[in-house]
N, C-alpha and C positions, 0 to 999 in steps of 0.2 A: 077612315082612311083618307088616307093623299093614294093620289095614283097608282107611283113608284109604290108604297109599298100591298097596292092592292096588285100592282103584275108583282110582288114577288110575291105574295101568296101563295096567286095561284102560277108563278112560271116553282115554285116551290112542292105546291100538290100537284100541277104536269109533272115537275121531275122524279116521289119519288111513286106515279104512279108506273112512270117507264121504266125505271131502276126492280118497279118486286116483277113486273111482267117480261122485264127481261132475267131477272133472277128466276123465273118460276118457268121459265124457254124450254133452259139450258143455254149454250150456248155451244157445245158438241151436239149433232147428226147421232139413232142410231147408230153402228152398221147397220152393211145383209148376211144372213147367213150362209151357208154353203156354196157350191160351188158353182160352176156358168153355166150346168147347166143340174140343175134339182128333181125331185122330185114333185107333184102336184104341190103335197104339204109341204115347203122350203119354196113353192115360189108362190105360198097361199100369200106363207109368215109374206115374205118379202118384198111379198103386196102393202100386205099391213103397215108394217112398217115405213112403203115409203108415204106412205099417207098419212102419219103421225110426224116424219120427219118433215111434210108439204106444211101440219098444222106447226108444227115448232118453228119454224122456218117461216110463216108470218104471224103466227106471237110475237121474234123477236124485229120482222119488222115494225109496229104499230109499235113495243115498248122504245123503238129506237128513234119516230116522230115524234116522242109521245115528251122524249130526252130534246130529242130538236127542238121541239113545240117549246119547252122548258127556255133553252138555252136563248133564242130567238126573245122571248115574254123579255124575259133578264135585257139584253140584249136592248133592246124598246125603251125599258124602265132607265134605267142607264140615262138616257138620252127626253125623260119628264122633268 
């Protein structure tokens, strides 16, 4: 295999992984429940939602980094 073919294969793999991660992380965040002053149960639930949203944001950033890496490798392959 040539360098261009290897770069294209790596780019496709990174792009696929990034797309799957973004799909699974979903773009929409989960909304908070309750009003401004909630009970302890509502506050606990909102803290759980806050943690879940932070995880989604982290996975979205990882997926986007994979996609950007894929585009960068493909751009480099054009000049090989």
